[in-house]
C-alpha positions in Angstrom: -121.6 -180.6 7.6 -124.7 -178.4 8.3 -123.7 -175.2 10.0 -120.0 -175.5 9.2 -120.1 -172.3 7.2 -120.4 -170.5 10.5 -117.0 -171.8 11.6 -115.2 -171.1 8.4 -112.2 -168.7 8.4 -114.0 -166.4 5.9 -117.0 -166.0 8.2 -115.2 -165.8 11.5 -112.7 -163.3 10.2 -115.5 -160.9 9.3 -116.9 -161.2 12.8 -113.5 -160.8 14.6 -112.6 -157.8 12.4 -115.7 -156.1 13.8 -114.9 -157.1 17.4 -117.9 -159.4 17.5 -117.5 -162.2 20.1 -118.0 -165.7 18.8 -119.5 -168.3 21.1 -117.9 -171.6 20.5 -116.2 -174.3 22.5 -112.8 -172.9 21.6 -112.3 -175.5 18.8 -114.6 -174.0 16.2 -116.5 -177.2 16.0 -119.7 -177.7 14.0 -121.4 -179.2 17.1 -121.5 -175.7 18.7 -124.5 -175.0 16.4 -126.2 -178.4 16.4 -128.9 -177.6 19.0 -130.1 -174.5 17.3 -129.9 -176.2 13.9 -132.2 -179.0 15.2 -134.7 -176.4 16.6 -134.9 -174.5 13.4 -135.3 -177.7 11.4 -138.4 -178.5 13.5 -139.7 -175.0 13.2 -139.3 -175.1 9.4 -140.8 -178.5 8.7 -143.5 -178.5 11.4 -144.6 -174.9 11.1 -143.2 -172.6 8.4 -143.4 -174.9 5.4 -146.9 -175.9 6.2 -148.3 -172.3 6.3 -149.0 -169.5 3.9 -148.6 -166.4 6.1 -150.5 -163.4 5.0 -148.4 -160.8 6.8 -145.2 -160.6 8.9 -147.3 -160.2 12.0 -149.3 -163.3 11.2 -146.1 -165.2 10.7 -144.7 -164.0 14.1 -147.9 -164.9 15.9 -148.1 -168.4 14.3 -144.4 -169.1 14.9 -144.8 -167.9 18.5 -147.7 -170.3 19.0 -145.6 -173.1 17.5 -142.7 -172.4 19.9 -145.2 -172.4 22.8 -146.3 -175.8 21.6 -142.7 -177.0 21.0 -141.6 -176.1 24.5 -144.8 -176.8 26.5 -146.8 -179.6 24.8 -144.6 -181.4 22.2 -142.9 -184.5 23.8 -139.2 -184.9 22.8 -137.7 -188.4 22.5 -134.3 -187.0 23.6 -135.9 -185.8 26.8 -137.6 -189.1 27.6 -140.9 -188.1 26.3 -141.0 -184.9 28.3 -141.3 -181.3 27.0 -138.4 -178.8 27.2 -140.5 -176.9 29.8 -141.0 -180.0 32.0 -137.3 -180.8 31.8 -136.1 -177.3 32.5 -138.5 -176.2 35.1 -138.4 -179.5 37.1 -134.7 -179.5 37.8 -134.0 -179.9 41.5 -132.1 -176.6 41.8 -134.9 -174.6 40.2 -137.6 -176.5 42.1 -135.8 -175.6 45.4 -135.7 -171.9 44.5 
């Protein structure tokens, strides 16, 4: 399972031995990582693999533009065709604040 290496005993032992807190649901499940894995898959296939960055600063700027697009202009089927920004910033609690 993709991301399962981050819940293995070998990996988590290294973190715990160094007093690094591990953010999981308490079960060490693979799904703890699934949202970040989906984001980075999109970043890799829609941005990184399509570009030949000349410098690190060029890569940072280009990936930053992609993340602005991803959050602000790219519709997401799991969000009913809305962008993450539309979904997050239009929540009733935030709108009232």
